[in-house]
Backbone as a printed PyTorch tensor [residue, N CA C, xyz], in Angstrom:
tensor([[[ -49.8540,  -25.1630,   54.9780],
         [ -50.7900,  -26.2580,   54.8040],
         [ -51.5010,  -26.6160,   56.1130]],

        [[ -50.8150,  -26.4780,   57.2230],
         [ -51.4310,  -26.7860,   58.5120],
         [ -52.6280,  -25.8730,   58.7750]],

        [[ -52.5040,  -24.6070,   58.3750],
         [ -53.6140,  -23.6690,   58.5810],
         [ -54.8330,  -24.1100,   57.7820]],

        [[ -54.6180,  -24.6040,   56.5670],
         [ -55.7280,  -25.0610,   55.7490],
         [ -56.3960,  -26.2840,   56.3760]],

        [[ -55.5970,  -27.2290,   56.8590],
         [ -56.1300,  -28.4170,   57.5240],
         [ -56.8850,  -28.0580,   58.7820]],

        [[ -56.3680,  -27.0840,   59.5170],
         [ -57.0420,  -26.6890,   60.7500],
         [ -58.3490,  -25.9480,   60.4470]],

        [[ -58.4370,  -25.3470,   59.2650],
         [ -59.6760,  -24.6870,   58.8620],
         [ -60.7680,  -25.7270,   58.5930]],

        [[ -60.4280,  -26.7860,   57.8580],
         [ -61.4160,  -27.7620,   57.4360],
         [ -61.7080,  -28.8470,   58.4610]],

        [[ -60.7750,  -29.0910,   59.3660],
         [ -60.9620,  -30.1850,   60.3250],
         [ -62.2520,  -30.0540,   61.1300]],

        [[ -62.5480,  -28.9010,   61.7770],
         [ -63.8090,  -28.8200,   62.5250],
         [ -65.0400,  -28.9260,   61.6280]],

        [[ -64.9350,  -28.4430,   60.4040],
         [ -66.0550,  -28.5320,   59.4670],
         [ -66.3480,  -29.9960,   59.1520]],

        [[ -65.2970,  -30.7440,   58.8250],
         [ -65.4730,  -32.1560,   58.4660],
         [ -65.9560,  -32.9880,   59.6550]],

        [[ -65.4160,  -32.7050,   60.8230],
         [ -65.8480,  -33.4500,   62.0130],
         [ -67.3080,  -33.1380,   62.3370]],

        [[ -67.6560,  -31.8560,   62.3810],
         [ -69.0310,  -31.4680,   62.7110],
         [ -70.0130,  -32.0240,   61.6790]],

        [[ -69.6670,  -31.9380,   60.4080],
         [ -70.5520,  -32.4500,   59.3560],
         [ -70.6940,  -33.9670,   59.4520]],

        [[ -69.6050,  -34.6590,   59.7220],
         [ -69.6580,  -36.1230,   59.8500],
         [ -70.5420,  -36.5400,   61.0210]],

        [[ -70.3890,  -35.8700,   62.1430],
         [ -71.2100,  -36.1920,   63.3140],
         [ -72.6800,  -35.8830,   63.0310]],

        [[ -72.9510,  -34.7430,   62.4080],
         [ -74.3410,  -34.3860,   62.0880],
         [ -74.9580,  -35.4120,   61.1460]],

        [[ -74.2090,  -35.8460,   60.1570],
         [ -74.7220,  -36.8580,   59.2180],
         [ -74.9830,  -38.1720,   59.9550]],

        [[ -74.0620,  -38.5580,   60.8340],
         [ -74.2380,  -39.7890,   61.6060],
         [ -75.5110,  -39.7300,   62.4450]],

        [[ -75.7020,  -38.6180,   63.1650],
         [ -76.8940,  -38.4630,   64.0120],
         [ -78.1540,  -38.4710,   63.1480]],

        [[ -78.1190,  -37.7740,   62.0210],
         [ -79.2870,  -37.7230,   61.1360],
         [ -79.6210,  -39.1130,   60.5830]],

        [[ -78.6080,  -39.8470,   60.1550],
         [ -78.8410,  -41.1920,   59.6100],
         [ -79.3500,  -42.1310,   60.7000]],

        [[ -78.7480,  -42.0640,   61.8770],
         [ -79.1930,  -42.9110,   62.9840],
         [ -80.6430,  -42.5950,   63.3540]],

        [[ -80.9600,  -41.3140,   63.4890],
         [ -82.3350,  -40.9180,   63.7910],
         [ -83.2970,  -41.3320,   62.6950]],

        [[ -82.8530,  -41.1660,   61.4500],
         [ -83.6960,  -41.5660,   60.3220],
         [ -83.9360,  -43.0600,   60.2780]],

        [[ -82.9250,  -43.8310,   60.6390],
         [ -83.0490,  -45.2850,   60.6700],
         [ -84.0720,  -45.7210,   61.7200]],

        [[ -84.1340,  -44.9890,   62.8020],
         [ -85.0700,  -45.3130,   63.8850],
         [ -86.4880,  -44.8390,   63.5890]],

        [[ -86.6380,  -43.9730,   62.6040],
         [ -87.9370,  -43.3740,   62.2900],
         [ -88.6980,  -44.2740,   61.3260]],

        [[ -89.5530,  -45.0930,   61.8830],
         [ -90.3590,  -46.0210,   61.1020],
         [ -91.7540,  -45.4170,   60.9340]],

        [[ -92.0580,  -45.0010,   59.7240],
         [ -93.3710,  -44.4050,   59.4560],
         [ -94.3100,  -45.4310,   58.8150]],

        [[ -94.1480,  -46.6700,   59.2270],
         [ -94.9570,  -47.7630,   58.6910],
         [ -96.3540,  -47.8250,   59.2790]],

        [[ -96.8440,  -49.0410,   59.3990],
         [ -98.2400,  -49.2890,   59.7760],
         [ -98.6020,  -48.6550,   61.1170]],

        [[ -97.7600,  -48.8580,   62.1380],
         [ -98.0800,  -48.3000,   63.4570],
         [ -98.2280,  -46.7840,   63.3870]],

        [[ -97.2500,  -46.1150,   62.7950],
         [ -97.2820,  -44.6530,   62.7110],
         [ -98.4800,  -44.1880,   61.8840]],

        [[ -98.7330,  -44.8400,   60.7630],
         [ -99.8520,  -44.4430,   59.9010],
         [-101.1870,  -44.6340,   60.5980]],

        [[-101.2560,  -45.5770,   61.5440],
         [-102.5160,  -45.8280,   62.2510],
         [-102.7980,  -44.8020,   63.3550]],

        [[-101.8010,  -43.9980,   63.7120],
         [-102.0210,  -42.9790,   64.7290],
         [-102.9590,  -41.8930,   64.2090]],

        [[-103.7890,  -41.3840,   65.0990],
         [-104.6110,  -40.2280,   64.7600],
         [-103.7020,  -39.0100,   64.8980]],

        [[-103.6370,  -38.2140,   63.8300],
         [-102.7720,  -37.0340,   63.8250],
         [-103.6220,  -35.7940,   63.5520]],

        [[-103.1770,  -34.6550,   64.0500],
         [-103.9610,  -33.4340,   63.8260],
         [-103.9460,  -33.0200,   62.3530]],

        [[-104.9700,  -32.3190,   61.9530],
         [-105.0790,  -31.8780,   60.5560],
         [-103.9690,  -30.9090,   60.1680]],

        [[-103.3850,  -30.2410,   61.1550],
         [-102.3490,  -29.2340,   60.8830],
         [-100.9360,  -29.8180,   60.8290]],

        [[-100.8230,  -31.1420,   60.9880],
         [ -99.4890,  -31.7470,   60.8950],
         [ -98.9630,  -31.5860,   59.4720]],

        [[ -97.6950,  -31.1890,   59.3350],
         [ -97.1190,  -31.0860,   57.9840],
         [ -97.1140,  -32.4560,   57.2960]],

        [[ -97.0630,  -32.4720,   55.9800],
         [ -96.9850,  -33.7640,   55.2800],
         [ -95.6660,  -34.4670,   55.6200]],

        [[ -95.7010,  -35.7910,   55.5970],
         [ -94.5260,  -36.5830,   55.9670],
         [ -93.2810,  -36.2120,   55.1590]],

        [[ -93.4510,  -35.8820,   53.8830],
         [ -92.3030,  -35.5850,   53.0270],
         [ -91.5530,  -34.3310,   53.4790]],

        [[ -92.1980,  -33.4530,   54.2610],
         [ -91.5600,  -32.2120,   54.6940],
         [ -90.5400,  -32.4260,   55.8190]],

        [[ -90.6910,  -33.4990,   56.5840],
         [ -89.8180,  -33.7050,   57.7360],
         [ -88.3570,  -33.9260,   57.3280]],

        [[ -88.1170,  -34.6620,   56.2650],
         [ -86.7410,  -34.9000,   55.8020],
         [ -86.0150,  -33.6080,   55.4490]],

        [[ -86.5880,  -32.7730,   54.5610],
         [ -85.9310,  -31.4970,   54.2400],
         [ -85.7900,  -30.5720,   55.4510]],

        [[ -86.7920,  -30.5590,   56.3310],
         [ -86.7070,  -29.7010,   57.5210],
         [ -85.5490,  -30.1360,   58.4040]],

        [[ -85.4290,  -31.4280,   58.6590],
         [ -84.3270,  -31.9220,   59.4930],
         [ -82.9800,  -31.7330,   58.8080]],

        [[ -82.9370,  -31.8580,   57.5050],
         [ -81.6880,  -31.6270,   56.7840],
         [ -81.2170,  -30.1880,   56.9840]],

        [[ -82.1260,  -29.2440,   56.8400],
         [ -81.7910,  -27.8330,   57.0570],
         [ -81.3610,  -27.5900,   58.5020]],

        [[ -82.0880,  -28.1660,   59.4390],
         [ -81.7560,  -27.9830,   60.8590],
         [ -80.3790,  -28.5420,   61.1740]],

        [[ -80.0760,  -29.7230,   60.6790],
         [ -78.7560,  -30.3020,   60.9360],
         [ -77.6520,  -29.5080,   60.2430]],

        [[ -77.9260,  -28.9650,   59.0720],
         [ -76.9260,  -28.1160,   58.3940],
         [ -76.6520,  -26.8620,   59.2250]],

        [[ -77.7070,  -26.2300,   59.7200],
         [ -77.5340,  -25.0320,   60.5430],
         [ -76.8380,  -25.3580,   61.8660]],

        [[ -77.1540,  -26.5130,   62.4530],
         [ -76.4820,  -26.9280,   63.6930],
         [ -75.0010,  -27.1850,   63.4430]],

        [[ -74.6680,  -27.7260,   62.2850],
         [ -73.2630,  -27.9450,   61.9300],
         [ -72.5330,  -26.6170,   61.8220]],

        [[ -73.1460,  -25.6670,   61.1570],
         [ -72.5450,  -24.3270,   61.0480],
         [ -72.3830,  -23.7150,   62.4330]],

        [[ -73.3830,  -23.8750,   63.2750],
         [ -73.3170,  -23.3650,   64.6350],
         [ -72.1520,  -23.9840,   65.4020]],

        [[ -72.0120,  -25.2890,   65.2970],
         [ -70.9320,  -25.9860,   66.0120],
         [ -69.5590,  -25.4970,   65.5610]],

        [[ -69.3910,  -25.3530,   64.2580],
         [ -68.1060,  -24.8850,   63.7340],
         [ -67.8450,  -23.4530,   64.1940]],

        [[ -68.8460,  -22.6250,   64.1080],
         [ -68.6890,  -21.2260,   64.5170],
         [ -68.3470,  -21.1330,   66.0020]],

        [[ -69.0580,  -21.8880,   66.8380],
         [ -68.7870,  -21.8710,   68.2800],
         [ -67.3910,  -22.4080,   68.5770]],

        [[ -67.0010,  -23.4800,   67.9090],
         [ -65.6790,  -24.0740,   68.0910],
         [ -64.5880,  -23.0580,   67.7660]],

        [[ -64.7380,  -22.4000,   66.6370],
         [ -63.7000,  -21.4540,   66.1860],
         [ -63.6330,  -20.2140,   67.0700]],

        [[ -64.7170,  -19.8390,   67.6970],
         [ -64.7400,  -18.6410,   68.5330],
         [ -64.5520,  -18.9330,   70.0180]],

        [[ -64.4070,  -20.1900,   70.3550],
         [ -64.2210,  -20.5670,   71.7580],
         [ -62.8570,  -20.0800,   72.2440]],

        [[ -62.8290,  -19.6940,   73.5110],
         [ -61.5830,  -19.2540,   74.1380],
         [ -60.9290,  -20.4300,   74.8460]],

        [[ -60.1370,  -21.1650,   74.1170],
         [ -59.3610,  -22.2230,   74.7310],
         [ -60.0330,  -23.5790,   74.7740]],

        [[ -59.2730,  -24.5160,   75.3020],
         [ -59.6620,  -25.9160,   75.3100],
         [ -60.9330,  -26.1710,   76.1250]],

        [[ -61.0440,  -25.5960,   77.2940],
         [ -62.2050,  -25.8480,   78.1510],
         [ -63.4960,  -25.4270,   77.4580]],

        [[ -63.4830,  -24.2630,   76.8530],
         [ -64.6900,  -23.7910,   76.1660],
         [ -64.9960,  -24.6800,   74.9610]],

        [[ -63.9680,  -25.1380,   74.2530],
         [ -64.1930,  -26.0580,   73.1220],
         [ -64.7780,  -27.3800,   73.6100]],

        [[ -64.3110,  -27.8490,   74.7470],
         [ -64.8670,  -29.0880,   75.3010],
         [ -66.3440,  -28.9190,   75.6500]],

        [[ -66.7210,  -27.7340,   76.1250],
         [ -68.1300,  -27.4540,   76.4070],
         [ -68.9500,  -27.4390,   75.1200]],

        [[ -68.3780,  -26.8840,   74.0600],
         [ -69.0720,  -26.8880,   72.7630],
         [ -69.3480,  -28.3330,   72.3490]],

        [[ -68.3390,  -29.1670,   72.4340],
         [ -68.4960,  -30.5830,   72.0670],
         [ -69.5270,  -31.2520,   72.9650]],

        [[ -69.4320,  -31.0050,   74.2640],
         [ -70.3540,  -31.6440,   75.2110],
         [ -71.8010,  -31.2420,   74.9470]],

        [[ -72.0260,  -29.9730,   74.6710],
         [ -73.3950,  -29.5110,   74.4240],
         [ -73.9810,  -30.1410,   73.1640]],

        [[ -73.1730,  -30.2220,   72.1090],
         [ -73.6730,  -30.8400,   70.8780],
         [ -73.8100,  -32.3470,   71.0260]],

        [[ -72.9300,  -32.9800,   71.7950],
         [ -73.0380,  -34.4240,   72.0340],
         [ -74.3180,  -34.7430,   72.8060]],

        [[ -74.5930,  -33.9530,   73.8280],
         [ -75.8250,  -34.1340,   74.6000],
         [ -77.0400,  -33.9860,   73.7030]],

        [[ -77.0370,  -32.9580,   72.8750],
         [ -78.1620,  -32.7370,   71.9790],
         [ -78.3170,  -33.8910,   70.9970]],

        [[ -77.2270,  -34.3690,   70.4380],
         [ -77.2990,  -35.4930,   69.5000],
         [ -77.8760,  -36.7310,   70.1580]],

        [[ -77.4250,  -37.0120,   71.3710],
         [ -77.9420,  -38.1540,   72.1230],
         [ -79.4450,  -38.0100,   72.3470]],

        [[ -79.8720,  -36.8310,   72.7950],
         [ -81.2930,  -36.6220,   73.0760],
         [ -82.1400,  -36.6490,   71.8050]],

        [[ -81.5750,  -36.1980,   70.7030],
         [ -82.2820,  -36.2420,   69.4310],
         [ -82.5560,  -37.6980,   69.0320]],

        [[ -81.5320,  -38.5300,   69.1300],
         [ -81.6880,  -39.9500,   68.7920],
         [ -82.6070,  -40.6460,   69.8000]],

        [[ -82.4960,  -40.2720,   71.0630],
         [ -83.3520,  -40.8740,   72.0850],
         [ -84.8200,  -40.5850,   71.8010]],

        [[ -85.1420,  -39.3670,   71.3630],
         [ -86.5340,  -39.0590,   71.0550],
         [ -87.0430,  -39.9800,   69.9490]],

        [[ -86.2830,  -40.1400,   68.8840],
         [ -86.6980,  -41.0310,   67.7900],
         [ -86.8640,  -42.4610,   68.2790]],

        [[ -85.9690,  -42.8880,   69.1550],
         [ -86.0530,  -44.2390,   69.7150],
         [ -87.3490,  -44.4130,   70.5020]],

        [[ -87.6400,  -43.4580,   71.3610],
         [ -88.8450,  -43.5620,   72.1870],
         [ -90.1170,  -43.5060,   71.3470]],

        [[ -90.1920,  -42.5290,   70.4540],
         [ -91.4220,  -42.3280,   69.6820],
         [ -91.6380,  -43.4500,   68.6700]],

        [[ -90.6270,  -43.7170,   67.8480],
         [ -90.8130,  -44.6420,   66.7270],
         [ -90.4290,  -46.0840,   67.0330]],

        [[ -89.2300,  -46.2980,   67.5690],
         [ -88.7760,  -47.6750,   67.7830],
         [ -89.5370,  -48.3490,   68.9190]],

        [[ -89.7230,  -47.6410,   70.0290],
         [ -90.4470,  -48.2170,   71.1640],
         [ -91.9480,  -47.9500,   71.1060]],

        [[ -92.3650,  -47.1120,   70.1450],
         [ -93.7800,  -46.7750,   69.9520],
         [ -94.3970,  -46.1990,   71.2260]],

        [[ -93.6400,  -45.2580,   71.8430],
         [ -94.0860,  -44.6290,   73.0770],
         [ -94.0500,  -43.1050,   72.9400]],

        [[ -94.9910,  -42.5430,   72.1980],
         [ -95.0650,  -41.0870,   72.1080],
         [ -95.2120,  -40.4040,   73.4690]],

        [[ -95.8130,  -41.0970,   74.4370],
         [ -95.9570,  -40.5230,   75.7750],
         [ -94.5880,  -40.3540,   76.4400]],

        [[ -93.7080,  -41.3330,   76.3030],
         [ -92.3540,  -41.2000,   76.8500],
         [ -91.5730,  -40.1480,   76.0650]],

        [[ -91.7720,  -40.1270,   74.7490],
         [ -91.0850,  -39.1320,   73.9130],
         [ -91.5080,  -37.7190,   74.2990]],

        [[ -92.7580,  -37.5600,   74.7110],
         [ -93.2450,  -36.2510,   75.1320],
         [ -92.4990,  -35.7530,   76.3730]],

        [[ -92.2000,  -36.6370,   77.2870],
         [ -91.4020,  -36.2670,   78.4610],
         [ -89.9800,  -35.9220,   78.0360]],

        [[ -89.4280,  -36.7430,   77.1770],
         [ -88.0430,  -36.5550,   76.7410],
         [ -87.8580,  -35.2920,   75.9100]],

        [[ -88.8800,  -34.8790,   75.1710],
         [ -88.7330,  -33.7200,   74.2880],
         [ -88.4290,  -32.4480,   75.0830]],

        [[ -88.8260,  -32.4020,   76.3300],
         [ -88.4740,  -31.2420,   77.1690],
         [ -86.9580,  -31.1710,   77.3610]],

        [[ -86.3340,  -32.3090,   77.5640],
         [ -84.8740,  -32.3490,   77.7070],
         [ -84.1910,  -31.9850,   76.3860]],

        [[ -84.7480,  -32.4860,   75.2790],
         [ -84.2110,  -32.1380,   73.9560],
         [ -84.3060,  -30.6310,   73.7340]],

        [[ -85.4400,  -30.0540,   74.0730],
         [ -85.6480,  -28.6130,   73.9040],
         [ -84.6100,  -27.8190,   74.7030]],

        [[ -84.4020,  -28.2020,   75.9610],
         [ -83.4080,  -27.5120,   76.7890],
         [ -81.9900,  -27.7250,   76.2730]],

        [[ -81.7490,  -28.8680,   75.6030],
         [ -80.4150,  -29.1140,   75.0470],
         [ -80.1390,  -28.2340,   73.8270]],

        [[ -81.1520,  -27.6000,   73.3070],
         [ -80.9820,  -26.6190,   72.2250],
         [ -80.8890,  -25.2180,   72.8220]],

        [[ -81.7260,  -24.9330,   73.7990],
         [ -81.7090,  -23.6190,   74.4410],
         [ -80.3760,  -23.3550,   75.1470]],

        [[ -79.8340,  -24.3570,   75.7990],
         [ -78.5950,  -24.1790,   76.5620],
         [ -77.4330,  -23.6700,   75.7010]],

        [[ -77.1320,  -24.2720,   74.5490],
         [ -76.0570,  -23.6960,   73.7410],
         [ -76.4000,  -22.3240,   73.1640]],

        [[ -77.6760,  -22.0660,   72.8930],
         [ -78.0480,  -20.7280,   72.4230],
         [ -77.6290,  -19.7050,   73.4650]],

        [[ -77.9280,  -19.9880,   74.7160],
         [ -77.5530,  -19.0760,   75.8030],
         [ -76.0380,  -19.0460,   75.9840]],

        [[ -75.4140,  -20.2160,   76.0210],
         [ -73.9690,  -20.2940,   76.2800],
         [ -73.1420,  -19.6350,   75.1830]],

        [[ -73.5290,  -19.8290,   73.9300],
         [ -72.7370,  -19.2920,   72.8210],
         [ -72.9430,  -17.7980,   72.6220]],

        [[ -74.0130,  -17.2620,   73.1600],
         [ -74.3320,  -15.8500,   72.9550],
         [ -73.1820,  -14.9450,   73.3780]],

        [[ -72.4710,  -15.3110,   74.4290],
         [ -71.3890,  -14.4730,   74.9540],
         [ -70.1830,  -14.3960,   74.0070]],

        [[ -69.8830,  -15.4820,   73.3080],
         [ -68.6550,  -15.5010,   72.5160],
         [ -68.8550,  -15.8230,   71.0370]],

        [[ -70.0620,  -16.2430,   70.6600],
         [ -70.2970,  -16.6040,   69.2580],
         [ -71.7800,  -16.4290,   68.9250]],

        [[ -72.2260,  -15.1900,   68.8720],
         [ -73.6550,  -14.9320,   68.6430],
         [ -74.2120,  -15.5910,   67.3840]],

        [[ -73.4920,  -15.5720,   66.2700],
         [ -74.0520,  -16.2760,   65.1070],
         [ -74.3000,  -17.7630,   65.3770]],

        [[ -73.4490,  -18.3900,   66.1890],
         [ -73.6690,  -19.8020,   66.5350],
         [ -74.9980,  -19.9670,   67.2600]],

        [[ -75.3160,  -19.0250,   68.1240],
         [ -76.6130,  -19.0490,   68.8180],
         [ -77.7580,  -18.8780,   67.8290]],

        [[ -77.6270,  -17.9350,   66.9450],
         [ -78.7050,  -17.6350,   65.9970],
         [ -78.9610,  -18.7880,   65.0280]],

        [[ -77.9070,  -19.5110,   64.6500],
         [ -78.0770,  -20.6650,   63.7620],
         [ -78.9120,  -21.7690,   64.4140]],

        [[ -79.0030,  -21.7700,   65.7420],
         [ -79.7630,  -22.7930,   66.4530],
         [ -81.2270,  -22.4050,   66.6770]],

        [[ -81.5820,  -21.1680,   66.4300],
         [ -82.9600,  -20.7240,   66.6740],
         [ -83.9750,  -21.5080,   65.8270]],

        [[ -83.7370,  -21.7500,   64.5320],
         [ -84.7150,  -22.5610,   63.7880],
         [ -84.9020,  -23.9660,   64.3820]],

        [[ -83.8350,  -24.5420,   64.8880],
         [ -83.9050,  -25.8540,   65.5420],
         [ -84.8080,  -25.7820,   66.7700]],

        [[ -84.6270,  -24.7550,   67.5820],
         [ -85.4560,  -24.5840,   68.7780],
         [ -86.9220,  -24.4020,   68.3870]],

        [[ -87.1740,  -23.6110,   67.3590],
         [ -88.5490,  -23.3970,   66.9030],
         [ -89.1650,  -24.6890,   66.3690]],

        [[ -88.3860,  -25.4590,   65.6020],
         [ -88.8800,  -26.7110,   65.0390],
         [ -89.2010,  -27.7110,   66.1410]],

        [[ -88.3180,  -27.8190,   67.1320],
         [ -88.5670,  -28.7590,   68.2250],
         [ -89.7280,  -28.2780,   69.0950]],

        [[ -89.9070,  -26.9770,   69.2130],
         [ -91.0810,  -26.4580,   69.9210],
         [ -92.3560,  -26.9000,   69.2100]],

        [[ -92.3650,  -26.7590,   67.8940],
         [ -93.5060,  -27.2080,   67.0970],
         [ -93.6730,  -28.7250,   67.2150]],

        [[ -92.5680,  -29.4580,   67.1100],
         [ -92.6200,  -30.9180,   67.1980],
         [ -93.1200,  -31.3680,   68.5700]],

        [[ -92.7560,  -30.6420,   69.6200],
         [ -93.2230,  -30.9800,   70.9660],
         [ -94.7480,  -30.8160,   71.0510]],

        [[ -95.2550,  -29.7470,   70.4680],
         [ -96.7030,  -29.5350,   70.4650],
         [ -97.3950,  -30.6170,   69.6320]],

        [[ -96.8040,  -30.9900,   68.5210],
         [ -97.3310,  -32.0740,   67.6940],
         [ -97.3050,  -33.3870,   68.4860]],

        [[ -96.2130,  -33.6490,   69.1690],
         [ -96.0780,  -34.8410,   70.0090],
         [ -97.1810,  -34.8570,   71.0750]],

        [[ -97.3890,  -33.7270,   71.7390],
         [ -98.4390,  -33.6160,   72.7560],
         [ -99.8060,  -33.9250,   72.1510]],

        [[-100.0600,  -33.3820,   70.9870],
         [-101.3540,  -33.5930,   70.3310],
         [-101.5470,  -35.0570,   69.9560]],

        [[-100.5030,  -35.6930,   69.4530],
         [-100.5830,  -37.1240,   69.1130],
         [-100.8710,  -37.9450,   70.3690]],

        [[-100.2180,  -37.6090,   71.4670],
         [-100.4760,  -38.3250,   72.7190],
         [-101.9270,  -38.1390,   73.1490]],

        [[-102.4080,  -36.9160,   73.0990],
         [-103.7990,  -36.6580,   73.5120],
         [-104.8080,  -37.3950,   72.6290]],

        [[-104.5180,  -37.4860,   71.3390],
         [-105.4370,  -38.1220,   70.4090],
         [-105.3840,  -39.6600,   70.4490]],

        [[-104.2940,  -40.2260,   70.9650],
         [-104.0920,  -41.6660,   70.8420],
         [-103.8640,  -42.4160,   72.1550]],

        [[-103.6620,  -41.7190,   73.2570],
         [-103.3440,  -42.3950,   74.5220],
         [-104.4860,  -43.3130,   74.9390]],

        [[-104.2080,  -44.3340,   75.6850],
         [-102.9270,  -44.6880,   76.3090],
         [-102.0710,  -45.5670,   75.3860]],

        [[-100.7760,  -45.5590,   75.6660],
         [ -99.8180,  -46.3790,   74.9370],
         [ -99.3020,  -47.4670,   75.8720]],

        [[ -99.1240,  -48.6610,   75.3280],
         [ -98.6160,  -49.7660,   76.1540],
         [ -97.4680,  -50.4710,   75.4700]]])
């Protein structure tokens, strides 16, 4: 029975943390009057697409975390797995806070570089011992790359922000 519990424990923890981060980020994402008043590029995806896209990204990140955890060599490497995902979760929520809650897309544009690197870093780190964990994060990196360009475009179309 212990083996079964040890199988599901990282899955349940990773999924719970991913859901928490997603809900927190979603709570901070106010697409009300201020957001609707922003000038956005014609190529921006429809608002309804962001929820399913983030759901898929968080599901893949959860799989990545579990895979990296299970393939880590010892406690130190597992602690690095946790630290990398914790950093990414923090930066993900911080971006939503800056862009939506504080209404500062210009600050979010600076922060998105840190978010992007917080995705690239585990891709590189996990490649040595858990390649599938790295590959599961590639859609996240691509999505944030696109989101960064969208963020840049929104800033260019609407600046200055106060």
